N, C-alpha and C positions, 0 to 999 in steps of 0.2 A: 452768816453765810453771804451777806452782801454789805456793801459800804453805802449804797445809795438805792433810791427808788428810780425806776426808769423814767418816769414823767417828771421828776423834780430837777433833772439836769438841764443847764442853760449854758449860754456862751461864757459865762464867768468861770465855768468849770474846765474850760479848755486847758489841756496840759496835765490835768489830774488823772491819776490812775484809779480805776474804779473796779469793784466786784459787783456784778449784777446778776439777779436771778429772775426767771419769769418763764412765760410760754412763747413758743415760736408762733407769731401771728402769721408770717408768711415768709417764704424764701424766694430770692431772685438771683439767677445766675447771669451776670452781664459780662460776657467776654472773659471768663476765667476768674472774675472776682464775684464772690457771693455776698449778697446783702440779705441780712436777716432783720426782720422788724421784731424786736423783743418787747413783750407786753407784760406788765404786771397791773395791779389794781390802780396805780397812780398815773399810768399812761403808757406810751410806746416811745422807743428810741431805736434808731437804725444802727445795727451792728455790721461792720465791714470785715469780712474774712478774706485776707489776701494771701495767695499762694507763697508769697515771699516770707510769710510768718511760719512756714513749715508745712511739710506734706501731711503729717498726721492730723494737724488742726484742719487742713482744708478737706481731707477725706472724711472727717466727722461731720463737717458742715455739709457736704454733698448728700449725706444720708438723712438729713434732718426732715421730719415731717411736721406739718402744722400741729400746734397744740402739744408738742414734746416740751417737757420742762427741763430747761438748761441753766447752767451757770457760766457766765462770761467774765473773764478778767481781761482788762485792756485799758487803753488811754483815750481820753476825750480829745477830738480834734475838730476843727471847723469843716463843714461840708464845702465842696466847691460851689461857687455862685450859682452855676446852672442846676445844681442838685438840691438847692434849698427847697424845703416843703413848708410853705407859710400856713398850712392848715394845722401843723403840730406845734406844740410848744417847744419841742426838742428839734424842730425842723431845721435849725441852722447848725446843728452839730451831729457827730456820729462817734461811735466807739471803734477803734482799730483793735480787734481781738488779738490777744496773745495766747489765751488759753480757753478751751471750751469743755465743759463737763456735762454729759447728759445725766440728769438727775432721775428722769423717768421718761420712758418712751412710750409713744402711742402704738399699741399693737392691733387694735381693732379698727373697724371702719367708723369714722365719725358720722353720726346721724345727720348732722348739718354743720355748715361752716360757721366757725366762731368769729372769724376775722372781721375787724372793723371795716375792712375794704369790701366785704360781701354784703350788699344790701338786699339780697334775695329774701322775699317773705317766706316765713316758715310757719307751718300749721301749728296752731297753739297746742294741740295734744301731743305733738312731737316735742315741742319745747317743754312742756310740763313733765313729760315722761323722763327727759334728760335735763331736769332743771339745773343740776350742777354744771352743765356746759352753757346753758342759757345765761346763768349768773355771770359767767366770764364776759359776756358780750357787753358792749358799751352801753347799750340802752338800759339793761337791768342794773349794771354797776352804777350808772349815773342816778337811776331812780332810788336805789337803796341808800346811796350817799345823801340824796335830797331828803329821804325819810329821816336819816340820822340827823341831818342838819335842822330839820323841822322840829323834831322831838327835843334836840338840844336847846333850841331857841325857846320853846315852851317851857322847859324845866328852868332855864335861866331866868325867865320872866317871873315865873310863879315863885321861885325861891327868893328873888329879890323883894317880892310882895309879902314874904313871911309865911309861905305855905309850907306844910310838912308832906313829904311823900310817904304814904302809908299803905301797906299791902292789905287787902281784904281776902277772905277764904275763897278758894276755887271749889272745894267740896262743901256744899251747903244743902239746904232743904229745898224741895220743890215748892214754888209759890206761883200763883197765877199772875203773870206780868205781860201777857198779850201774845207771846209766841210759844212754841213748843220747847219744852225743856230737853237737854240731853241728860238722860238718867244713867246713873251707875249703881249697880247692886252692891250692897255691903256684904262682905264675907263674914265679918265679926258679928254684926247685928242681923242675923238671918231674917229675910222677908222685908227688910227695910232698904231704902234707897236714898242715895245722894243725888243732887242735881248739880250740873255746871251752871254757874251764874249767867243770867241773861244781861245783867248789869250789877254793879255794886250798890244799887240804890238804897237798900235798907241798911246796909253796913255803914254807908257814909253818913246817913242820918244818925245812926247810933254813935258814930264817932263825934258828931256835933253834940249829942246828948252827953257824951263822955268828956266834954270840955275842951276838945282839940282846936276847935274854932276855925282853922283853915287847913284844909286837906286837898291833896291831889293824888292822882295815880294814873299811870299808863296801864290800864286794866284790860285783861284779856276777858272777852265776854263770848258767850256761846248760845246760838239759837238754831234749833232744828227746824228750819223753814226752807221754802222754795228759793232758789238762788237767782240772782240777776247779775249783771255786769258790775254793779256797785254793792253787791252783798256776798257774804261769805258766811259759812257755818261758825267760824271763830274769827273774831276781828278785835282790833285794838281801839279802845275808847280813852280819850283824855278826860278823866273824871274829876270834877271840882266841886267842892262844897264849902260854904262859909256860914258862920253864925253872926246874928245881930246885923243883918244886911236887909236892904230893900231890893226890889226888882231893878230900880234905877242904878243902884250900886253894882249889882251883878253884871247888868248889861254893859256898863262903862268899863269895868274891869275887863270883860271878854272882848270888848272892842280894842282896848289896849294890847291884850294878848294876841289877838289876830293880827293886829298892825305890826307888832313886833316879829311875828313869824314871817310875815310878807316882807318886811324890811330886811330881815336876816337872810331869807332865802332867795328872794327876787330883786332886792334892792329898790322896792317900790314903796312909796310913802302914800298910805291910803288916806283919803279924806274921812274926817270924823266930824260929828257922829254919823253913824250908818242911818240911811232912811228907815222909817218904820211904816207898817201897814197893820191895821186891825185884821184879825181873821175874817170878819165880815166883809171888809173891803177887798181883801185879797180874793175871796171866793167870788164876789160880785164882778170884780174886774178881770180876773184871770181864770176862775173856775178851779183853782188850786191853792192850798196853803204853801206851795213851793213855787211861786211864780218866777218865771225868767223875764226879767224887765229890761233885757237888752234890745228888745224889738217890740213893735206895736201889736196890732190885731187884738186889741183888748175886747173882752166880752161886753155887749151892750144889751141891757135889759129893755126889751121893746114890748113888754106885755101890755102896757098902757095903750100902745097904738093899735094892737091887734085884739083887744078885748071886745067881744061881741060881733066880730066880722063873720062874713059868711064862709070863710076858710075854716072848716070845722076842726081840722088837726090843730090849728092854733087856739081857736076859742075854746074848745073842749079842754085842752091842757090847762088853760088859765081858770076855767070854771071849776076844775077838780083840785085847785090850790097849787098848780104847778106854775110854770113860767115859759116865756118865749124869749130867747136870747139869740144874738147873732155875733159874728165876726166879719170884719171887711177885709177881703184879700186884695191888696193893691195889684192892679193890672191882672186880676184873676181871670178876666174874660179870655185872655190870650193864652194863659199858661194852664188853665184847668177846664177840661172838657165836661159836657154833661155826662158822658159815659162813666167817667171816673166817680161821679157823685151818686149815680143811680145804682140799683142793686147789681152786684157783680163787680162794681168798680173798686178800686184800692181805697179811695176815700170812704166810700160806704162801708167797707170791710172794717176800716179802722174804728168807726163809731160803734159798730156791732160788738167790737170786743169789750166795750164797757157797758153793754146792755141797751144801747139806744137803737130805735127802730129804723133810723136813717136821718137824712138831712133834707131840708127844703133850701131852695136857693133863688136868688134874684141876680140878674145881671143888669148893670147900669150901662146903657148903651152910649155911643159916642155923641148922640144928639143931646142937646140941652133940654129937651122937652121932658118933663116929669113923666108923661104917660108912656115913655118908652121903657120904663121898668118892666122886667119880664114876668116870669110865671104866675105871680100872686097879684098882678096889677088889677085884675077884674074885681078883686075883693076890697080894694082900697080906693077911697075918694081922694081928690086932689090934695086936701089938707093933710090926710094921713101919709100920702106919698112925700109930701114936703117935709113933714116931721121926721119920717123915716130917714130921708137923705141928711137932714141936719143932725140927727141923733148919731148916725153911723159916720158922718163925714165922708160918705161915699162919693167918689168922682166918676165921670164917664170912663168906662173900661174896668171898673172894679166889680168884684164878685162878692155878694153878701151871702153867707151860709147861716142858716137857721137851724136851732135845735128847739123842740117844744116837748113838753112833758114834765115829769117830776123834776124839780130843780136839781137835785143831786145828780141825777143822770145827765141832764142837760149840761151842767158844769163839767162833768167828767168827759162827755162827748166833745165839747168845744175846746176844752183844754188839751185833749189828745190831738184834735185836728190842728189847732193852733201850732203846736209843737211840730206836727208832722209836715205841715205846709211850710213853716219857717225854715226847717232843714232843707227841703226840697228847693225852696226859691232863694236860698242863701241869704236869708234875712238876719241870720245870726252872725256876729262878727267872728272871723276865723281866728284871729289872734287874741287869746285870752289875756296876753299881757297888756293890750290896749284898753280892755273893759273888764273890771271886776265889780260886778253889781251885787254888793252885799245888801241885804235887807233884813230887818227884824220883822217877824210876824208876831203880833202880841194880842192879848185879849181873846185867847181861844175859849170856846165853850168848855165847861167842866165835863159835860157828857154828850154823848150822841146816842140816839135811840136805835136799838137793834130789833127791827120789826119781826124778824124770824123767831128770835128768842123772847120777844115781848119784854124787854128789860133795857135799862140804861147801861152803857159802857163808858168807862173813863176814856176821854179822847186822847189824853197823854198817859197818865197812870193814876191810880187812886190816892196818891200821896200829895197831889198838887193842892195848894191852899186856894179856896174860892176868893173872889174879889168881895171885900167886905161891903162895898157900896151896893153890891147886888143883894145883899142880905139885910141891908139897913142896920147893921151892927146889932141885930136882934137875936144874938146866939143864945140867950137865956130862954127863949121860947122855943122848945123842941119842935112842937107842931108847926110853927111858922117856918123854922129852919128847914124842915123836911119838905115843906111846900115850896120854898123858894129855891133850895139848892139845886134842883135839876135844870133850872133856867139860868143859873149863875155862870158868870165867866171865871175862868181860872186865872190865877196869877202865873201864867205860863207863857213862854217865849221860844221861838225857834229862830236860829240864824240861817238864812238861805243865801246861796251864792250861785248865780247864773242858773237858777232852776233846780239846784240840788240843795237838800238840807245838810248843813255842815253839823249842826248839833242843836240840842233843845234843852231847856231847863225850866225851873219854876221856883217859886217860894213854896216850901213844904208845909204841911199841916203840922203844928207842934202842940195841938190840944187833942188829948185822948178821946174826949167825947165827940168832937167834930170828926175825928178819923173814923170812929165807929159808925157815925151817921153816914159818911161817904161810902163806906163799905156796904152799909145797908142799902143805900141808893142803887148800887150796882148789883144788888140781888144777892149779897152775901149775908146770910143769917148770922146773928151774933155769936152763936156757938161755933160755926164754921170760921168766922172772922177770928175768934180767939185761937181756934186751932191752927189757922194759917199764919196770923200776924200777932199772936198773943204777946210775944216777946217785945214787939215794937209798941203795942198799945200800952203795956205795962211800963215801958221805958219813957213813953211820953208823959206819964203821970209822975215822973221822978224829976221834975224840974227841966223839962226840954226847952232850950232857947229858940227863939225864932230863927229859922235858917233856910237856906236855899242854895241852889247850885246849878250847874250845867254840865253836859257831857258833849264832847265833839268826837266825831268819827275820824280817827287819824288816818286810816287808809284812805278815805274819800278825800281828805284835805291834801294829802300828798298826791293823789290822782289828779286833782285840779292843778296843783302847782306844777306838776310834770307835764300837763297837757295830754294826759292819757285818757282813753275812754272806759278803761276798766281797772278796778282796784287790784285785779290779779297782777297788773304790771308794777304794783308798788309793795307787793308782799313777796318775801323770799320763797316761801313754799306754800302756794295757795292750793285750794281744791277746785275741782271743776264744777260746773253747774249741776252735776249729779252728786255733789259732795264727796268726790273721791280724790284721792291723791294718786295720780297716774304713776309716780316715781316709786313710792313705797307699796303701792297696791292696797292702801288702806281705804275703807275698812276691810277687814278680812275675817274669815272664820276662825273660831278657836276650838280647842278640843272639848270633848264632853267632860273630861276630868276638871277643866277649869270652870265650866258652868256649874258642875256639881259642887265645887267649893263655894260658889256664889249663891247656891240654892236657887238656881233659875234653870229653865228649860226653854229651848227655842222652839217655837211653833211654826216657824217659816218653812214653807214648801215651795219649790221651784214651780213657777207657772208653766202649764203645758204650752 
C-alpha cells in the first residue's frame, strides 16, 4: 500500500514518485492551496494539494478531518526556502499530491487532539480510556520505541555473553513471596487454584539445577498490591540467572549490561565500576537503602552529643535504644518557616505519614557566635554546640532538622523530608542526562524482625545465601547455625539509580539443609516448608550448583531513560492506581455459569 515511510524521506529523494499512507495530523488552507501534514509511526511529511492537479482531488482534500486515514500518491519536491521547517527531518521537502484515497474517515468527535502541534495537557484518565489514540501521539510513540530499543540492547548483550532465553510458567502454585498473589481457580481440578507468578525466582533456580547455567527472560510478573507511579499489577522484569559465579562476577556482568543499554539508547558512556555502599552505611547516611546521591543533606547521627542532656525528647529516645539524627538544610532559615515544621504544617504532615511524632529544629543565625543557635540552645553547653556545628557542617542561615526516637522511624522520617525539601528547593539536577548516579547497595541483612508477628522476615526473599564469614563456616553445627543466622548478612545486592531501585539480586542457597534452616528462621515449620517448597528442597539435594542472579524492572528503566515520572508512560496498555483498565473496563463481572464451571462463588456485596 505504500512505497516509503513518511518520516524517512529526505532531500536525496527529490524527484521520486512515492505512495504514502498515514493519518492526517492537520490541514491548512493557504490561499487556495491545501497543506496536509501526513503522519505515520516514522514521522511527518507535508503534502501539498494544488487545485491545478484536479478539482476532484482538491474537493477530497477540503473535507479531510484530523486523524483521517489516507493514501497519497505524488512526487517529492523541494520546499521553498521560506517554507523550510528545521524542526522536522522532512522539513526541506514536500509531496505534490496527484491522487488521494480516504482509507478510513473519522466520524465521531475526537476526545482529544492527537496532533504533534497540540501541546495541551490531557487528563490521564482520558488518555487511558482512549489509549489507542494516545499511542499515536509523539510522546507515547517515542517512549515505546525507546522501550523496544532498550530490550533489544539487553537481548543483544546477553546473547553475546552466551545466555539462553527460556520461558517459565505463568500458571503456577501460590507461594509466600512477600506480596499478594493473583489467584485463578482451576476448572479441571475443582477446589484448587493457580497463582500468577510474582517472579520466576524458583523456576530460574531450577533451570540452574537443570544444568542450563546461563538463563535470561523478559518475564511478565504479577503482584496484587497497592499501586504507585512506579508500580503496576503486571510488569516486565529482565530476569537473569547464572551458575558457578560469585557476587563480584554477577555485579560486573550487570554493570556491563546497564552500560550497554545506556550506550545504545542514550549514547552515554557510563563510568565503571559503579560506586558501592553497604546497607548499614546507606541507612546511616541516607535513612534508606535506595539513596539518591545527586544532592547532599545527608543524615548525621548526633546521639553522642545529646545523650544525657536536659532536653528529654532527645535523651529519652537515646536511653530507650533509639537515636537522634538530623539533616542540614542549606539556607533553610530563609526558605522554611516555623509554621511549616510545627503541627499543621506541610513538613510536619510529611513525617507523620511514616509514623514520626514530629521534628525538632535549630536555626543557625547570621552571627558567628555559637550561642545564637535557636530552640535547643539552653540544653547544650558550648562544647556540645561546637561539636554539633562541626558534625553537621552547618553555616549561618542553615536550618537543622532533628528526628528522635526508634531508629527505623527516624530514618524513614528524615529520608522522606530530605527528598521532600530537595524537590522544593530544586537541589535535584533537572537534566538526568547530566547526572546518572548508579550505586550498588550490598551486605543486606538476611532478616528483619516483625514485632507485630513476633518473627523474622527475609529482607529480600528466603532463597538468598548468607555471608559465610558471618557463620564462621560452621554449617555442620546446626545449633550454632540457627543461633548465628538471624544476625547474618545476605549475599544480596541492589542497583539503585537516582533514588530508585532498578533491580536486585543475590547468590542463592544451593544446600537443601541450609534452605530448610532459613525457612525455619522465618517461621515456616518443616511440614509447611515441604508443602510450599518441597520441589525446590528436593531439587537442591540432586546436585545443585552454586548459582545467583539478578532481575531488573524494565518499565522503571525505560521510565528513567525517557525522563518520565510514571511507568504508565512506558507501557502500551497500563492500569490505573485502582488496578483498572479504563479502555477495556477490566476487571469486569462474569456470569454465574462461568463461576459454576470454576467451582467458585462470589461473596462480594456492594457497599451501601
